[in-house]
N, C-alpha and C positions, 0 to 999 in steps of 0.2 A: 504494499500499499504506500501511496506517495505520503510524505510526512507533512502534516499541517503545522502551522505555527501554533505555539502554545496559546491557550485562552480562546481558542476557536469555540464557537457554540454549536453544539451538536444535539439533535433530537434523537432520543432513544425510544424505539417502540417495542412494547411488550404485549404479546397476545397469548392467551390460552383459550382452547376451544370449549372445553367442557368443565362442569363444576368439579368433577373428579380431578382434572388436572389442577385446579385451584386448590383442592384439599390436599394434593400431592406436593404442592409448593413449587409447581413448574414456573409460575410467574415470578416467584421469589428468586429462582435460580437465574432467570433471564435478567431480572433487574440487577442481581449481584453481579453478573458477568458484564453487563454494560457499564456499571459503575466502576468496577475494577479497570476496565479498558480506558475509560475517560480519566481516571485519576492517573493511570500509568502515563498517559499521553499529555496530561495536563490541559484537558479539554473541559469547557463548561457544558454540563449535560442537563437537559430537561426531558423528563420520562413522560411518555404518553402510554396509557394502559387500557387495553380492552380485555375484560375477563369473562370467560364463558361465552365467548361470541366466536362464530365461524368465521374462517379466513375468506369465505366466498360471500359473506354477507355485505351488503352495501350499507347497512345500518351500524357502522362502527364509529361511535361518537368520538373516541379518542383519536382515532385514525384520521377521520374527516377533519377535526380540529387541527391536527398536526399538519395535513396537507393544505389547509387554508392559511396556515401561519408559516408555510415552509420558506418563504422569504426571509424569515428572521434567522435562519440556520445556515451554517456552512456545509452541513452533512447531515443525512439521516443514517442511523445505525440500528441494525437488528442482530439478534444472536445468529439465526439462520434464516434463509430465504422464506422458508415455510411459514415464519411468523408474520412476515409482511403481508402474505396473502396466499390463497390456494388457487386462484383463477389465474393461469400463466399470462393470459392476454392482457388482463387488468394490471397484473404486477409489471409487466414490461411497459404498458403504457404509462403507468405512474412513474416508473424509474425513468422513462423518457422524460416526462414532465419535470422531474427533479433536474435531469440533466440541462433541460432548456433554460432553467433558472439558475444554472450554475451551482447546483447544490449536489454534492456527491452522495453516492448511496453505497454503503458498506455492510457486508455481512460478516461478522466475526468468525464464522466457520470457513470463510474463505471462498464461498461459492460466488461472489459477486463484489466488484469494487470498481466503480465507474472512474475512480481517481487514477486507475492504472490503464495502460495502453490496451490491454486485453479487454478490459471492461468497455472502453470507449468502442473498440472495434465491434463488440457485440450489439451495441446500440446502432452503429452505422449499418450493420447487416440487416438489423430489424427495420431500419429505415428504408433500406433499398427493397426489402420485401414489401412493405407498405405501399411504397410508391408503385411497384409492379402490380399488386392486387388492386389498387385504387385505378390505375390506368386500364387494367383488364375490365373492371367492373364497369368503368365509363364506357368502354366499347360495348359491352353487353347491353348496358341501358340504352344506349343510341339504338342498337339493333332491336331492342323491345319496343322502342318508340316507333321505329319504322315499321315493325310487324304489326303494331296496333293500328297505325294509320292505313296499312293495307287491308286489315281486316274490318276497317270502318268502326273500330272501337274509340270511345271518346279519350282525349289526351288533355282534358281541361283540368279543373280544380275540384275534384269530388271531396266530399267531407271526410272520407277515410279511404285508406288503400283496399283494393279488393284482394281476393285470395291469391291471385297470380303475383301482385305487387308485394304482398306480405311474404310469399315464398322468396321473392328476389331478395328483399330486405334481410331475411334470416340467412340466406345464402351468403351475402356480402359479410354479415357478422361472422358466420362460420369460417370465412376466409381471412379473418383477422381485422377487418376494418373497424376503426372507431366509430362510436355512436355519431360523433360530430361529422365524420367523413360520409357516413350513410346518409344523414339528414340532407347534406348538400347534394348527394346522388339523387336521392328521391325528389328533390325540388328540380333538378335538371332534367330527370328522366321522366317523371310523371306530373311535373307542374303542381306539386302538392307541398306546401309549407309546413314543415314539421320541425319541432326542436328536438334536442338530444334526449330528453325525458321521455317524449312519445316513442322515439325510436327504441329506447330501452324496453319500454312497456311492450311494444310489438314483439321485440326479440324474446321477452320472457314468457310471452302468452303462447299457447299452444293452438288457440282458436284462430 
């Protein structure tokens, strides 16, 4: 890991998924590991803790607060990558968000460190794949618009997406596109204005 200057401000994130893990003291072990690391490196550490909350949940109060305040920190640190989250796509999206804000992301287990050349390369590879899938999705969206025109189907502004459009939205998400990118594609392809929260709801719904 690249050496930071002393007195850097770091956000430490602690999470355990179940009450049993809480009773077993897993959160205390994570907390102690982060504090030992911060003391050794002479960093100022602020802890954020979500107890008995799944890593796939979007309702992580401490996590959301940390990400909202991330500009206040020089780095975010967790004991291991699985503590940061269980949804790989969201983990990578959030790590990319940190990188865009010049905030390093470090796992003490050595799985990930964006202050290193290897960590930055991984983010560059992710960015290349995101661009590839976005371009491919745009091509397919244009093809769909043309097909609907040829079939005489409307391309106006319906109140909601039809089954074919919903299937396309979920396909884009399965390919790794962010909710924001999908919202833009939906507007371009179907002339429907939707926000990221609506796209998230579409992707979570099976109807």
